[in-house]
mmCIF file of the N, C-alpha and C atoms, coordinates in Angstrom:
data_MODEL
# 
_entry.id   MODEL 
# 
loop_
_atom_site.group_PDB 
_atom_site.id 
_atom_site.type_symbol 
_atom_site.label_atom_id 
_atom_site.label_alt_id 
_atom_site.label_comp_id 
_atom_site.label_asym_id 
_atom_site.label_entity_id 
_atom_site.label_seq_id 
_atom_site.pdbx_PDB_ins_code 
_atom_site.Cartn_x 
_atom_site.Cartn_y 
_atom_site.Cartn_z 
_atom_site.occupancy 
_atom_site.B_iso_or_equiv 
_atom_site.pdbx_formal_charge 
_atom_site.auth_seq_id 
_atom_site.auth_comp_id 
_atom_site.auth_asym_id 
_atom_site.auth_atom_id 
_atom_site.pdbx_PDB_model_num 
ATOM 1   N N  . MET A 1 1  ? 5.138  2.694   -30.687 1.00 0.00 ? 1  MET A N  1 
ATOM 2   C CA . MET A 1 1  ? 4.312  3.879   -30.772 1.00 0.00 ? 1  MET A CA 1 
ATOM 3   C C  . MET A 1 1  ? 3.143  3.793   -29.790 1.00 0.00 ? 1  MET A C  1 
ATOM 4   N N  . ARG A 1 2  ? 2.627  2.571   -29.610 1.00 0.00 ? 2  ARG A N  1 
ATOM 5   C CA . ARG A 1 2  ? 1.495  2.381   -28.705 1.00 0.00 ? 2  ARG A CA 1 
ATOM 6   C C  . ARG A 1 2  ? 1.888  2.720   -27.268 1.00 0.00 ? 2  ARG A C  1 
ATOM 7   N N  . ASN A 1 3  ? 3.107  2.327   -26.865 1.00 0.00 ? 3  ASN A N  1 
ATOM 8   C CA . ASN A 1 3  ? 3.563  2.611   -25.504 1.00 0.00 ? 3  ASN A CA 1 
ATOM 9   C C  . ASN A 1 3  ? 3.718  4.108   -25.266 1.00 0.00 ? 3  ASN A C  1 
ATOM 10  N N  . VAL A 1 4  ? 4.185  4.815   -26.274 1.00 0.00 ? 4  VAL A N  1 
ATOM 11  C CA . VAL A 1 4  ? 4.347  6.261   -26.145 1.00 0.00 ? 4  VAL A CA 1 
ATOM 12  C C  . VAL A 1 4  ? 2.984  6.916   -25.976 1.00 0.00 ? 4  VAL A C  1 
ATOM 13  N N  . LEU A 1 5  ? 2.012  6.473   -26.737 1.00 0.00 ? 5  LEU A N  1 
ATOM 14  C CA . LEU A 1 5  ? 0.660  7.018   -26.629 1.00 0.00 ? 5  LEU A CA 1 
ATOM 15  C C  . LEU A 1 5  ? 0.071  6.746   -25.246 1.00 0.00 ? 5  LEU A C  1 
ATOM 16  N N  . MET A 1 6  ? 0.264  5.550   -24.727 1.00 0.00 ? 6  MET A N  1 
ATOM 17  C CA . MET A 1 6  ? -0.233 5.224   -23.393 1.00 0.00 ? 6  MET A CA 1 
ATOM 18  C C  . MET A 1 6  ? 0.456  6.078   -22.330 1.00 0.00 ? 6  MET A C  1 
ATOM 19  N N  . ALA A 1 7  ? 1.754  6.328   -22.489 1.00 0.00 ? 7  ALA A N  1 
ATOM 20  C CA . ALA A 1 7  ? 2.492  7.161   -21.533 1.00 0.00 ? 7  ALA A CA 1 
ATOM 21  C C  . ALA A 1 7  ? 1.997  8.602   -21.564 1.00 0.00 ? 7  ALA A C  1 
ATOM 22  N N  . VAL A 1 8  ? 1.705  9.111   -22.747 1.00 0.00 ? 8  VAL A N  1 
ATOM 23  C CA . VAL A 1 8  ? 1.202  10.484  -22.869 1.00 0.00 ? 8  VAL A CA 1 
ATOM 24  C C  . VAL A 1 8  ? -0.181 10.599  -22.228 1.00 0.00 ? 8  VAL A C  1 
ATOM 25  N N  . ILE A 1 9  ? -1.021 9.609   -22.428 1.00 0.00 ? 9  ILE A N  1 
ATOM 26  C CA . ILE A 1 9  ? -2.354 9.623   -21.817 1.00 0.00 ? 9  ILE A CA 1 
ATOM 27  C C  . ILE A 1 9  ? -2.245 9.558   -20.297 1.00 0.00 ? 9  ILE A C  1 
ATOM 28  N N  . ALA A 1 10 ? -1.386 8.671   -19.788 1.00 0.00 ? 10 ALA A N  1 
ATOM 29  C CA . ALA A 1 10 ? -1.203 8.562   -18.337 1.00 0.00 ? 10 ALA A CA 1 
ATOM 30  C C  . ALA A 1 10 ? -0.646 9.858   -17.757 1.00 0.00 ? 10 ALA A C  1 
ATOM 31  N N  . ALA A 1 11 ? 0.297  10.475  -18.453 1.00 0.00 ? 11 ALA A N  1 
ATOM 32  C CA . ALA A 1 11 ? 0.866  11.741  -17.984 1.00 0.00 ? 11 ALA A CA 1 
ATOM 33  C C  . ALA A 1 11 ? -0.203 12.826  -17.958 1.00 0.00 ? 11 ALA A C  1 
ATOM 34  N N  . GLY A 1 12 ? -1.059 12.842  -18.954 1.00 0.00 ? 12 GLY A N  1 
ATOM 35  C CA . GLY A 1 12 ? -2.138 13.822  -18.983 1.00 0.00 ? 12 GLY A CA 1 
ATOM 36  C C  . GLY A 1 12 ? -3.113 13.643  -17.837 1.00 0.00 ? 12 GLY A C  1 
ATOM 37  N N  . ILE A 1 13 ? -3.405 12.397  -17.502 1.00 0.00 ? 13 ILE A N  1 
ATOM 38  C CA . ILE A 1 13 ? -4.313 12.133  -16.380 1.00 0.00 ? 13 ILE A CA 1 
ATOM 39  C C  . ILE A 1 13 ? -3.681 12.588  -15.068 1.00 0.00 ? 13 ILE A C  1 
ATOM 40  N N  . PHE A 1 14 ? -2.424 12.226  -14.847 1.00 0.00 ? 14 PHE A N  1 
ATOM 41  C CA . PHE A 1 14 ? -1.761 12.594  -13.594 1.00 0.00 ? 14 PHE A CA 1 
ATOM 42  C C  . PHE A 1 14 ? -1.497 14.091  -13.502 1.00 0.00 ? 14 PHE A C  1 
ATOM 43  N N  . TYR A 1 15 ? -1.398 14.754  -14.622 1.00 0.00 ? 15 TYR A N  1 
ATOM 44  C CA . TYR A 1 15 ? -1.159 16.199  -14.622 1.00 0.00 ? 15 TYR A CA 1 
ATOM 45  C C  . TYR A 1 15 ? -2.344 16.957  -14.022 1.00 0.00 ? 15 TYR A C  1 
ATOM 46  N N  . TYR A 1 16 ? -3.549 16.440  -14.233 1.00 0.00 ? 16 TYR A N  1 
ATOM 47  C CA . TYR A 1 16 ? -4.742 17.142  -13.766 1.00 0.00 ? 16 TYR A CA 1 
ATOM 48  C C  . TYR A 1 16 ? -5.148 16.772  -12.342 1.00 0.00 ? 16 TYR A C  1 
ATOM 49  N N  . ILE A 1 17 ? -4.463 15.807  -11.709 1.00 0.00 ? 17 ILE A N  1 
ATOM 50  C CA . ILE A 1 17 ? -4.752 15.468  -10.312 1.00 0.00 ? 17 ILE A CA 1 
ATOM 51  C C  . ILE A 1 17 ? -3.992 16.442  -9.425  1.00 0.00 ? 17 ILE A C  1 
ATOM 52  N N  . PRO A 1 18 ? -4.662 17.089  -8.473  1.00 0.00 ? 18 PRO A N  1 
ATOM 53  C CA . PRO A 1 18 ? -3.967 18.057  -7.613  1.00 0.00 ? 18 PRO A CA 1 
ATOM 54  C C  . PRO A 1 18 ? -2.885 17.394  -6.760  1.00 0.00 ? 18 PRO A C  1 
ATOM 55  N N  . ILE A 1 19 ? -1.827 18.120  -6.472  1.00 0.00 ? 19 ILE A N  1 
ATOM 56  C CA . ILE A 1 19 ? -0.724 17.592  -5.665  1.00 0.00 ? 19 ILE A CA 1 
ATOM 57  C C  . ILE A 1 19 ? -1.205 17.245  -4.263  1.00 0.00 ? 19 ILE A C  1 
ATOM 58  N N  . SER A 1 20 ? -2.185 17.958  -3.755  1.00 0.00 ? 20 SER A N  1 
ATOM 59  C CA . SER A 1 20 ? -2.689 17.675  -2.407  1.00 0.00 ? 20 SER A CA 1 
ATOM 60  C C  . SER A 1 20 ? -3.244 16.253  -2.295  1.00 0.00 ? 20 SER A C  1 
ATOM 61  N N  . PHE A 1 21 ? -3.773 15.719  -3.392  1.00 0.00 ? 21 PHE A N  1 
ATOM 62  C CA . PHE A 1 21 ? -4.258 14.335  -3.379  1.00 0.00 ? 21 PHE A CA 1 
ATOM 63  C C  . PHE A 1 21 ? -3.122 13.373  -3.091  1.00 0.00 ? 21 PHE A C  1 
ATOM 64  N N  . PHE A 1 22 ? -1.970 13.577  -3.736  1.00 0.00 ? 22 PHE A N  1 
ATOM 65  C CA . PHE A 1 22 ? -0.829 12.695  -3.530  1.00 0.00 ? 22 PHE A CA 1 
ATOM 66  C C  . PHE A 1 22 ? -0.233 12.872  -2.141  1.00 0.00 ? 22 PHE A C  1 
ATOM 67  N N  . GLN A 1 23 ? -0.269 14.087  -1.605  1.00 0.00 ? 23 GLN A N  1 
ATOM 68  C CA . GLN A 1 23 ? 0.282  14.331  -0.277  1.00 0.00 ? 23 GLN A CA 1 
ATOM 69  C C  . GLN A 1 23 ? -0.579 13.694  0.806   1.00 0.00 ? 23 GLN A C  1 
ATOM 70  N N  . LYS A 1 24 ? -1.887 13.690  0.638   1.00 0.00 ? 24 LYS A N  1 
ATOM 71  C CA . LYS A 1 24 ? -2.778 13.091  1.636   1.00 0.00 ? 24 LYS A CA 1 
ATOM 72  C C  . LYS A 1 24 ? -2.752 11.569  1.587   1.00 0.00 ? 24 LYS A C  1 
ATOM 73  N N  . ASN A 1 25 ? -2.598 10.996  0.406   1.00 0.00 ? 25 ASN A N  1 
ATOM 74  C CA . ASN A 1 25 ? -2.721 9.548   0.223   1.00 0.00 ? 25 ASN A CA 1 
ATOM 75  C C  . ASN A 1 25 ? -1.402 8.884   -0.146  1.00 0.00 ? 25 ASN A C  1 
ATOM 76  N N  . LYS A 1 26 ? -0.277 9.424   0.300   1.00 0.00 ? 26 LYS A N  1 
ATOM 77  C CA . LYS A 1 26 ? 1.004  8.919   -0.184  1.00 0.00 ? 26 LYS A CA 1 
ATOM 78  C C  . LYS A 1 26 ? 1.273  7.478   0.238   1.00 0.00 ? 26 LYS A C  1 
ATOM 79  N N  . ASN A 1 27 ? 0.872  7.064   1.440   1.00 0.00 ? 27 ASN A N  1 
ATOM 80  C CA . ASN A 1 27 ? 1.134  5.691   1.867   1.00 0.00 ? 27 ASN A CA 1 
ATOM 81  C C  . ASN A 1 27 ? 0.339  4.689   1.039   1.00 0.00 ? 27 ASN A C  1 
ATOM 82  N N  . ILE A 1 28 ? -0.906 4.992   0.779   1.00 0.00 ? 28 ILE A N  1 
ATOM 83  C CA . ILE A 1 28 ? -1.745 4.100   -0.020  1.00 0.00 ? 28 ILE A CA 1 
ATOM 84  C C  . ILE A 1 28 ? -1.227 4.029   -1.454  1.00 0.00 ? 28 ILE A C  1 
ATOM 85  N N  . ILE A 1 29 ? -0.789 5.158   -1.983  1.00 0.00 ? 29 ILE A N  1 
ATOM 86  C CA . ILE A 1 29 ? -0.280 5.190   -3.354  1.00 0.00 ? 29 ILE A CA 1 
ATOM 87  C C  . ILE A 1 29 ? 1.002  4.375   -3.466  1.00 0.00 ? 29 ILE A C  1 
ATOM 88  N N  . ILE A 1 30 ? 1.897  4.491   -2.496  1.00 0.00 ? 30 ILE A N  1 
ATOM 89  C CA . ILE A 1 30 ? 3.160  3.744   -2.538  1.00 0.00 ? 30 ILE A CA 1 
ATOM 90  C C  . ILE A 1 30 ? 2.892  2.247   -2.487  1.00 0.00 ? 30 ILE A C  1 
ATOM 91  N N  . ILE A 1 31 ? 2.015  1.819   -1.598  1.00 0.00 ? 31 ILE A N  1 
ATOM 92  C CA . ILE A 1 31 ? 1.688  0.393   -1.494  1.00 0.00 ? 31 ILE A CA 1 
ATOM 93  C C  . ILE A 1 31 ? 1.029  -0.095  -2.780  1.00 0.00 ? 31 ILE A C  1 
ATOM 94  N N  . SER A 1 32 ? 0.127  0.701   -3.352  1.00 0.00 ? 32 SER A N  1 
ATOM 95  C CA . SER A 1 32 ? -0.546 0.310   -4.593  1.00 0.00 ? 32 SER A CA 1 
ATOM 96  C C  . SER A 1 32 ? 0.437  0.178   -5.750  1.00 0.00 ? 32 SER A C  1 
ATOM 97  N N  . VAL A 1 33 ? 1.387  1.099   -5.843  1.00 0.00 ? 33 VAL A N  1 
ATOM 98  C CA . VAL A 1 33 ? 2.378  1.044   -6.921  1.00 0.00 ? 33 VAL A CA 1 
ATOM 99  C C  . VAL A 1 33 ? 3.261  -0.187  -6.770  1.00 0.00 ? 33 VAL A C  1 
ATOM 100 N N  . ILE A 1 34 ? 3.684  -0.494  -5.553  1.00 0.00 ? 34 ILE A N  1 
ATOM 101 C CA . ILE A 1 34 ? 4.524  -1.679  -5.330  1.00 0.00 ? 34 ILE A CA 1 
ATOM 102 C C  . ILE A 1 34 ? 3.766  -2.946  -5.702  1.00 0.00 ? 34 ILE A C  1 
ATOM 103 N N  . LEU A 1 35 ? 2.514  -3.062  -5.279  1.00 0.00 ? 35 LEU A N  1 
ATOM 104 C CA . LEU A 1 35 ? 1.722  -4.243  -5.625  1.00 0.00 ? 35 LEU A CA 1 
ATOM 105 C C  . LEU A 1 35 ? 1.499  -4.346  -7.129  1.00 0.00 ? 35 LEU A C  1 
ATOM 106 N N  . PHE A 1 36 ? 1.268  -3.220  -7.787  1.00 0.00 ? 36 PHE A N  1 
ATOM 107 C CA . PHE A 1 36 ? 1.079  -3.226  -9.235  1.00 0.00 ? 36 PHE A CA 1 
ATOM 108 C C  . PHE A 1 36 ? 2.343  -3.685  -9.950  1.00 0.00 ? 36 PHE A C  1 
ATOM 109 N N  . LEU A 1 37 ? 3.497  -3.209  -9.497  1.00 0.00 ? 37 LEU A N  1 
ATOM 110 C CA . LEU A 1 37 ? 4.756  -3.614  -10.122 1.00 0.00 ? 37 LEU A CA 1 
ATOM 111 C C  . LEU A 1 37 ? 5.031  -5.093  -9.906  1.00 0.00 ? 37 LEU A C  1 
ATOM 112 N N  . LEU A 1 38 ? 4.679  -5.618  -8.742  1.00 0.00 ? 38 LEU A N  1 
ATOM 113 C CA . LEU A 1 38 ? 4.852  -7.051  -8.504  1.00 0.00 ? 38 LEU A CA 1 
ATOM 114 C C  . LEU A 1 38 ? 3.936  -7.868  -9.412  1.00 0.00 ? 38 LEU A C  1 
ATOM 115 N N  . GLN A 1 39 ? 2.730  -7.374  -9.663  1.00 0.00 ? 39 GLN A N  1 
ATOM 116 C CA . GLN A 1 39 ? 1.834  -8.078  -10.574 1.00 0.00 ? 39 GLN A CA 1 
ATOM 117 C C  . GLN A 1 39 ? 2.368  -8.046  -12.001 1.00 0.00 ? 39 GLN A C  1 
ATOM 118 N N  . LEU A 1 40 ? 2.979  -6.938  -12.401 1.00 0.00 ? 40 LEU A N  1 
ATOM 119 C CA . LEU A 1 40 ? 3.562  -6.862  -13.739 1.00 0.00 ? 40 LEU A CA 1 
ATOM 120 C C  . LEU A 1 40 ? 4.769  -7.779  -13.875 1.00 0.00 ? 40 LEU A C  1 
ATOM 121 N N  . ALA A 1 41 ? 5.496  -7.994  -12.780 1.00 0.00 ? 41 ALA A N  1 
ATOM 122 C CA . ALA A 1 41 ? 6.683  -8.848  -12.829 1.00 0.00 ? 41 ALA A CA 1 
ATOM 123 C C  . ALA A 1 41 ? 6.321  -10.279 -13.198 1.00 0.00 ? 41 ALA A C  1 
ATOM 124 N N  . VAL A 1 42 ? 5.087  -10.691 -12.938 1.00 0.00 ? 42 VAL A N  1 
ATOM 125 C CA . VAL A 1 42 ? 4.650  -12.039 -13.284 1.00 0.00 ? 42 VAL A CA 1 
ATOM 126 C C  . VAL A 1 42 ? 4.670  -12.233 -14.796 1.00 0.00 ? 42 VAL A C  1 
ATOM 127 N N  . PHE A 1 43 ? 4.396  -11.183 -15.545 1.00 0.00 ? 43 PHE A N  1 
ATOM 128 C CA . PHE A 1 43 ? 4.310  -11.298 -16.993 1.00 0.00 ? 43 PHE A CA 1 
ATOM 129 C C  . PHE A 1 43 ? 5.662  -11.168 -17.693 1.00 0.00 ? 43 PHE A C  1 
ATOM 130 N N  . ILE A 1 44 ? 6.721  -10.849 -16.967 1.00 0.00 ? 44 ILE A N  1 
ATOM 131 C CA . ILE A 1 44 ? 8.047  -10.751 -17.571 1.00 0.00 ? 44 ILE A CA 1 
ATOM 132 C C  . ILE A 1 44 ? 8.633  -12.154 -17.650 1.00 0.00 ? 44 ILE A C  1 
ATOM 133 N N  . PRO A 1 45 ? 8.955  -12.624 -18.837 1.00 0.00 ? 45 PRO A N  1 
ATOM 134 C CA . PRO A 1 45 ? 9.461  -13.990 -18.980 1.00 0.00 ? 45 PRO A CA 1 
ATOM 135 C C  . PRO A 1 45 ? 10.762 -14.180 -18.219 1.00 0.00 ? 45 PRO A C  1 
ATOM 136 N N  . GLY A 1 46 ? 10.829 -15.286 -17.496 1.00 0.00 ? 46 GLY A N  1 
ATOM 137 C CA . GLY A 1 46 ? 12.053 -15.642 -16.798 1.00 0.00 ? 46 GLY A CA 1 
ATOM 138 C C  . GLY A 1 46 ? 12.067 -15.301 -15.328 1.00 0.00 ? 46 GLY A C  1 
ATOM 139 N N  . ILE A 1 47 ? 11.353 -14.272 -14.903 1.00 0.00 ? 47 ILE A N  1 
ATOM 140 C CA . ILE A 1 47 ? 11.414 -13.892 -13.487 1.00 0.00 ? 47 ILE A CA 1 
ATOM 141 C C  . ILE A 1 47 ? 10.740 -14.947 -12.620 1.00 0.00 ? 47 ILE A C  1 
ATOM 142 N N  . GLY A 1 48 ? 9.559  -15.363 -12.989 1.00 0.00 ? 48 GLY A N  1 
ATOM 143 C CA . GLY A 1 48 ? 8.862  -16.379 -12.204 1.00 0.00 ? 48 GLY A CA 1 
ATOM 144 C C  . GLY A 1 48 ? 9.619  -17.691 -12.164 1.00 0.00 ? 48 GLY A C  1 
ATOM 145 N N  . VAL A 1 49 ? 10.262 -18.046 -13.271 1.00 0.00 ? 49 VAL A N  1 
ATOM 146 C CA . VAL A 1 49 ? 11.015 -19.295 -13.338 1.00 0.00 ? 49 VAL A CA 1 
ATOM 147 C C  . VAL A 1 49 ? 12.201 -19.240 -12.396 1.00 0.00 ? 49 VAL A C  1 
ATOM 148 N N  . VAL A 1 50 ? 12.897 -18.117 -12.361 1.00 0.00 ? 50 VAL A N  1 
ATOM 149 C CA . VAL A 1 50 ? 14.076 -17.985 -11.517 1.00 0.00 ? 50 VAL A CA 1 
ATOM 150 C C  . VAL A 1 50 ? 13.673 -17.951 -10.045 1.00 0.00 ? 50 VAL A C  1 
ATOM 151 N N  . LEU A 1 51 ? 12.605 -17.261 -9.705  1.00 0.00 ? 51 LEU A N  1 
ATOM 152 C CA . LEU A 1 51 ? 12.200 -17.142 -8.311  1.00 0.00 ? 51 LEU A CA 1 
ATOM 153 C C  . LEU A 1 51 ? 11.673 -18.449 -7.751  1.00 0.00 ? 51 LEU A C  1 
ATOM 154 N N  . ASN A 1 52 ? 10.963 -19.209 -8.541  1.00 0.00 ? 52 ASN A N  1 
ATOM 155 C CA . ASN A 1 52 ? 10.351 -20.437 -8.059  1.00 0.00 ? 52 ASN A CA 1 
ATOM 156 C C  . ASN A 1 52 ? 11.254 -21.648 -8.232  1.00 0.00 ? 52 ASN A C  1 
ATOM 157 N N  . GLY A 1 53 ? 12.293 -21.533 -8.981  1.00 0.00 ? 53 GLY A N  1 
ATOM 158 C CA . GLY A 1 53 ? 13.185 -22.655 -9.223  1.00 0.00 ? 53 GLY A CA 1 
ATOM 159 C C  . GLY A 1 53 ? 12.596 -23.692 -10.170 1.00 0.00 ? 53 GLY A C  1 
ATOM 160 N N  . ALA A 1 54 ? 11.484 -23.385 -10.796 1.00 0.00 ? 54 ALA A N  1 
ATOM 161 C CA . ALA A 1 54 ? 10.848 -24.314 -11.728 1.00 0.00 ? 54 ALA A CA 1 
ATOM 162 C C  . ALA A 1 54 ? 11.425 -24.113 -13.125 1.00 0.00 ? 54 ALA A C  1 
ATOM 163 N N  . ARG A 1 55 ? 11.237 -25.116 -13.970 1.00 0.00 ? 55 ARG A N  1 
ATOM 164 C CA . ARG A 1 55 ? 11.702 -25.019 -15.360 1.00 0.00 ? 55 ARG A CA 1 
ATOM 165 C C  . ARG A 1 55 ? 10.547 -25.213 -16.313 1.00 0.00 ? 55 ARG A C  1 
# 
């Protein structure tokens, strides 16, 4: 339930940002999203272990 609430809040925030903002800053937004997803991948169990070869 908490994840659904967070998704609704995030959707509400992005709904009020004008589309022109995303069109002007699309390269910065894409790079930021990729970096954010890579940071989240650290917290997923097993991914870091497989990539680094550590146990």
